[in-house]
N, C-alpha and C positions, 0 to 999 in steps of 0.2 A: 062342345066336348063329346066325343064318341063314347057310347055306353060300353063299359068293359065287358059286359055279359051279352052284348047284342049279337055277336057272331055265333051262329049255331055250330060252327066248326072250331070254336075256341080261338078266334082270331088273335086275341091278345097273346095267348100262349104260343101261337105260331111265330111270333117275332122273337121270343126268348131264346130258342135254340141257336138262331143265327147270331144274336147278340152274345150269347155265351161262347159260341165258337170263336167269334171275333176277339172276345175278351181273352180267351185261353191262348189264342194265337199271339196276341199282343203280350200276354204274360210271358210266354216262352222267349220272345225277342227281348224283353226286359232282362231276363236271366242271362242271355248272351251279352247284353250291354254291361250289366253289373259285373259279370265275370271278367270281361275284358278290362274294365277299370280297376278291379281289385287285383288282377294278375299283374298288370303294369305297375301298380302301386307297390306291391310286395317286392317285385324284382328291382325297382328303382331304389327302394330303401335299403335292400340287403346286397346290392351288387358288389361292394368291396369285399365282403366275406366270401362271395362266390369266386372272386378273382384269386384270393388266397388259396381256396380249395382247388381250383383248376391248376394253379402253378405247382402245388404240392403233388397232385396226382400225375402231372406230366414231367416231373423231374427225371424219371428213369429214361425218358426219350431225349430230353435236352441236355442232361448232365450226367447220365449213367446212374446205376442203382446204388452206388456207394456214397456214403456221407450225405444222405438226403436231409434237407432242412426240416425242422419242426415248425409248428404253427407260428410261434413267436419269432423264430429266425426268419421265416418267410416274410412276415409282416415287416420286419426291419429291412430285409433285402429289397422288397418292393419300394419301401419309402426312400431308402438311400439311393437306389438306382433311378427311380422314376418320379418320386415325390407323390403328392396327393393325387395327381392325374393318373398315376399308374393303377390305382385301385379302381378307377372308373373306365379303363380301357374296355371297349366292347359293349358299353351300356346301350347304345342305339339298337343293335341287333338283339340284345337281351330283352329290352322292353318290347320290341316288335314281336318277338317270339312269344313273350308272355301275354301280350294282347290276344294273340290267336289261341293260345292254349287256354287262358282263363275263360275266353268266350265260349269255346266249344266244350270245355270241361264242365262248367256250371250250367250252361245252356242245355247240353245233352243230358246231364244228370237229371235236372228238373223236368225235362220233357219226356224222359224215358223210364225213370226208375219206378213210377207208379204203374206204367204199362207193363214193365217186366214183372212186378209183383202180382198184378192181376192175371196176366197171361201164363205165368209160371209160378203158381202158389207154392209148389213143392220146394222151390229154391230157398225160401225164407228171406226175410227183409235184408239181412246183412249181405247175403250173396247177391241180391238184386242191386244193392248199392255198389258192391265191388264191380259188377259187370257194367253198370251204367258209367261209373268213373273211368274204367278201363277203355270203354268204347269212346267216351268223350275225349280222352287224351289221345287215343289213336287218330281220331279225326283231325285234331290240331297238329299232329306230327308233320303233316305235309308242309306246313309253314314253319313250324317250330324247329325242325332239324336243320335246314339251311341256315337259319338264324343262329342256332347253337354252334354250328361249325364256324361261322364268321366270328361269333362272340368269343369262343374259346381260343381261337388262333390270335385274335387281337389281345386277349388277356395275357397270354404267355409272352407276347412280344414286348410289352411295356413301351418305352420310348424307342425311337429309331436308333439311338446310340447304343442302348442296352441290347437291342436285338442284333445289331451288327456285331457286337462283341461276342454274343453267343455263337453266331455262325463262324466268325473268323477264328475263334479259338478251337474250331473243329471238334466241338464236344457232342455233335450230333452223329449217331451211328447210322449209316446208310447202307442198306443191303444192295441197292441198285446203283449206287454212286450218283444218284440224282441230286441236284441242288435243293436245298431247303427253300421253301416258298419265300417270296419277297415280303417286304414290309407293307402293311396295310394302313393307309392314312384315314380310312373311314369305312363305313358299312357298304356303301355302293361300290367303292373301289375294290374292297375285299371280295364282294360277290362277283364282280366282273372278272377279276384276276383268277379267282378259283375256277370260274366257268371256262375261261380261256385256257388255263393250264391243265385242268382235270375234267372239265365238262360236268355233265349231270352227276357222274359218280363222285366227283369232288364235293359238290354241294350237299350231297346226301351221304357223305362218308359216315360210317357208323350208324346208318339208319336202323338196321335190325337190332343192333346193340342198344340204341336209344329206346326202341319199342320194348326190348327185353327188360330195360330198367324202368321205363315210365309207365308201362301198362300195369305191372304189379304195384308200383308205387302209387299210381293214381287210384287204383282199386282199393289198396290197403288204406289209403288216407281217408277216402270216403267212408269205408267200412268202419275204421276206428272212430271217425268223427261222429257217425250216426250211433255207434255203440256207446260212446262216451256221453252223448246227449241222452240216450235211454237211461244210462246209469245215473246221470245227473237228475233226471226227472224222478227216478225211483228213490234216490237219496232224499230229494226234497219232500216226497210224500211220506217217507219213513221217519226222517229225523227233524224236519222243519215243521214245527207246530203253528207258527205264525202264518195265518192265511194271507196276510198282507205282504209277505215277503215276495219280492219279485226281482229277478236278475235279468237285466236287459239282454236282448239277443246279441247285441254288439259285444258286450263283456263276455257272454257265454262263448261266442265265436272266437274271441281273442284267446281265451283259456283252452278250450277244447281243440280248436284248430292248431294251436301250437303243440299240444301233446300228440295229436294225430300225425302232424307233420314230422315230429321228432322220431316217433316210433317207426314210421314208414321209411324215413331217410336212413336210419341206421341199418335196418334189415336189407335195404337195397344198395348199400354202399359198394359191395363187390361189383355189381352190375354197372355202377356209375364209374368206377375205376376203368373198367374195360372200355366203356363208351368214350370216356375222355381221351384215353391213349390212342384209340383208333381214329378219332377226329383230329387230334393234334398232330399226329405223325406226318400227314401230308404225303409227299413223295418219298419220305424216309420210311420205307415199308419195313418197319421193325417187326410188325405182326401181320401174318397172313390170314386175317379174319378173326372172328370171334373166338372160336375154340382154340386157335393157336395162341391168342392173347391170354386165355385162361391158363393154358399149360405153361406158357413162358413165365407169366407172373408168379404162378404157384411154385414153379421149379426154382426160380431165382430169388424170389422175395418171400415166399411162403404166405401164411395167413395174414401176416402183418402187411404185406403188399396188397392183398385183396381188400383190406379195410383201411388202406392209406387214404387220408383225407376225411375220415369219418367224423372227427371232431369239428372241423370247419363246416362239413356238410350238415351235421346236426345243428351247429350254431347258426347256419344260414336258414335251415328249414323251419326251426321252431318259431323264430320271429316272423319269417316270411309267410308261413302258413297261418300264423296267428293274425297277422295284419290283413292277409287276403280274406280269410273267413270273417274277420271283424268288419272289413269293408263291405263284403257282400251282404252280411246281415244288416249293417247300417243302411245301405242303399235300399234293401228290401223294406225295412221298417219305415223309412222316411219318405221314400218316393212311391213305393207301391200303394201305400195307404192313400196318398193324395191322388194318384192316378186312378185307383179303384173307386174312390168316392166321386170323382168327376165322371167316370164311366157309368157308375150306377145312376147318378143324377140324369145323365143323358138318356139312358135306357128307360128310366121311369117316366120320362116325359113323352114317350111314344106309345101309340096304340094303333089298332087297325079296325076300321069300320067295316060294314058289310060289303062294301065295294072292294075291299082289299087295299085301300089307300091309307097311307100313314097320316095320322093327325096328332096334334099336340094335346097332351093331357094337362089340364090346369092344375 
């Protein structure tokens, strides 16, 4: 066994920075992995609610702004026209997009928020969390936006029969007299047809409106989540006298993640309405860009139109965010501890002798 103190240059300590760097690098990649799994889990569980929200927000394009359906009316409409499968139209691109967003969101947050706090101490902790969340979501948007376009178009179509009836009844207002896009049988067909008909611009329809919605949403959700965690910790110190009281990270993530998602979802609903309509319209160019959509929606539908779909949006994001944060905290607690213990055990069995070669420590 090599003597731990035998190296005059602190050979034992020379091995630690490398091991620590490798461990930190591995830790960051674990956050990307846990985030991807959690994002896909939340999307898969709550996709039917998202379908109802998308249809409610796109009614003005497909059926005019008069006599728009409520949440319960839309649920009955989807069920009567398309059955159970109608609620799960577009789930493949939805889960794919959530995999990318969840990975970059949580991975980028955990790998950068401490760096932002240290390099810019004047920002404060909450602003650092806001910036980290916003940047992470922006990075995921390159994959997320095309998936969102495919998902939402498939959601509003329902079955082939119901989509054909929408087009044949001539309820779609077209400025350019262009035909509405065809029916999509699946994710890959949707992507190829959109690319063939509209190219890069079609797949990234509403890209800037998506960023305008998701950047503040992502930043607000992280900021609210971290603020609620601080409030929870302060409340436990002030009001809980039992030192043995412990709330698991998974339960805390479930509760606080749901609240953070709900607050953020409501505040960004107008941005979500604009994004949805720009992505759903396809060749039916009802709105000529982001600002034209704002003016048109406000002029025709007022504040009610800007917040259309807020109830199903909040209904989706509270449980989806709760499940996502719960899943991330669960994966961190159960897998990180096991991986960390294995990593520590491996590092503790290595030392460096005077010649600089690694030897095993008993």
